[in-house]
C-alpha positions in Angstrom: 265.1 117.1 59.4 267.4 115.6 56.8 265.9 113.3 54.1 268.2 110.5 55.0 266.8 110.5 58.6 263.2 110.6 57.3 263.8 107.6 55.0 265.3 105.7 57.9 262.3 106.5 60.1 259.9 105.4 57.4 261.6 102.0 57.2 261.5 101.6 60.9 257.8 102.6 61.0 256.6 100.4 58.3 256.6 97.1 60.3 254.6 98.8 63.1 252.1 100.4 60.7 251.7 97.1 59.0 251.1 95.1 62.3 248.8 97.8 64.0 247.0 99.4 61.0 247.1 97.4 57.8 246.9 93.7 59.2 243.7 94.4 61.2 242.0 95.9 58.2 243.0 93.0 55.9 241.5 90.6 58.3 238.2 92.4 58.3 237.7 92.5 54.5 235.2 90.0 53.1 236.2 87.1 51.1 237.0 88.2 47.4 237.8 91.8 48.5 241.5 92.5 48.6 243.0 95.5 50.3 244.0 96.8 46.9 240.3 96.5 45.8 239.3 98.4 48.9 241.8 101.1 48.2 240.5 101.4 44.6 237.0 101.8 46.0 238.1 104.6 48.3 239.8 106.3 45.5 236.6 106.3 43.3 234.6 107.5 46.4 236.9 110.5 46.7 237.6 111.1 43.1 234.1 110.3 41.5 233.5 109.0 38.1 236.7 108.9 36.1 238.1 107.3 32.9 240.1 104.1 33.3 243.3 105.9 32.2 242.8 108.6 34.8 242.0 106.1 37.4 245.0 104.0 36.6 247.3 107.0 36.8 245.7 108.2 40.1 246.1 104.9 41.9 249.5 104.4 40.2 248.7 100.9 38.8 249.7 99.9 35.3 246.8 99.8 32.8 246.9 96.1 32.3 246.7 95.5 36.1 244.0 98.1 36.4 241.9 96.3 33.9 242.2 93.1 35.9 241.3 95.1 39.1 238.3 96.8 37.4 237.1 93.4 36.1 237.1 92.0 39.8 235.4 95.1 41.0 232.8 94.8 38.2 232.2 91.2 38.9 231.5 92.0 42.5 229.1 94.6 41.3 231.1 97.4 42.9 231.6 99.5 39.8 229.8 100.2 36.6 231.3 101.0 33.3 229.9 103.9 31.3 230.9 104.0 27.6 231.4 107.3 25.9 228.7 108.0 23.3 231.1 109.6 21.0 234.1 107.2 21.4 233.4 103.7 22.7 237.1 103.3 23.5 236.7 105.7 26.4 235.3 104.0 29.4 234.4 105.8 32.6 233.9 103.9 35.9 232.0 104.8 38.9 230.9 103.2 42.2 227.7 101.4 42.5 225.2 101.8 45.3 226.3 98.3 46.4 229.9 99.6 46.7 228.8 102.7 48.6 226.7 100.5 51.0 229.6 98.1 51.5 232.1 100.8 52.3 229.6 102.6 54.7 228.9 99.2 56.4 232.7 98.4 56.6 233.5 101.7 58.3 230.5 101.6 60.7 231.2 98.0 61.7 235.0 97.7 61.7 236.6 100.9 62.9 236.6 99.4 66.3 239.6 97.3 65.2 241.7 100.3 66.2 240.1 100.6 69.6 242.8 98.6 71.4 245.6 100.6 69.8 244.0 103.9 70.7 243.3 102.7 74.3 247.0 102.1 74.8 247.6 105.8 74.2 246.9 108.5 76.7 244.9 111.6 75.7 247.9 113.6 74.5 249.2 110.7 72.4 245.8 110.1 70.8 245.7 113.8 69.9 249.2 113.8 68.5 248.4 110.5 66.6 245.2 112.0 65.1 247.1 115.2 64.1 249.8 113.0 62.5 247.2 111.1 60.5 245.7 114.4 59.4 249.2 115.7 58.2 249.9 112.5 56.4 246.6 112.5 54.7 247.0 116.1 53.7 250.5 115.6 52.3 249.6 112.3 50.4 246.4 113.9 49.0 248.4 116.8 47.6 251.1 114.6 46.1 248.5 112.5 44.4 246.7 115.5 42.9 250.1 117.0 41.8 251.1 113.7 40.2 247.7 113.3 38.5 247.9 116.9 37.1 251.3 116.2 35.6 250.2 113.2 33.6 
């Protein structure tokens, strides 16, 4: 498939994705937790403890915005800051137990928001949808790792 055709399909897909996937998730997040904050929590869950610089590069947020985001996560007691003993300028962040519990509860209680969407599909469509999600996840994960390694 030509890249032009893929680009056009992405633009057509985006509104549908937003309406059926992103919007339901946004509506379920608790007050004070933005979708971007939740994405950051997911990234830390997958990536583990990391420096602020690495974290900023990995989630592709400029450092000054990452500082604001990490402050909000810290205020919610979702991350803790670990200062390097040899160089106090180096700060590592990691998820707290509260963040892990929040994320586990969020997944356990809220994945049903996609039930209506999945019920509209027949078995073969659900299977294809699941495979498409797996493929996208695999590709985006690889791209993120490649980008992080370059920097």
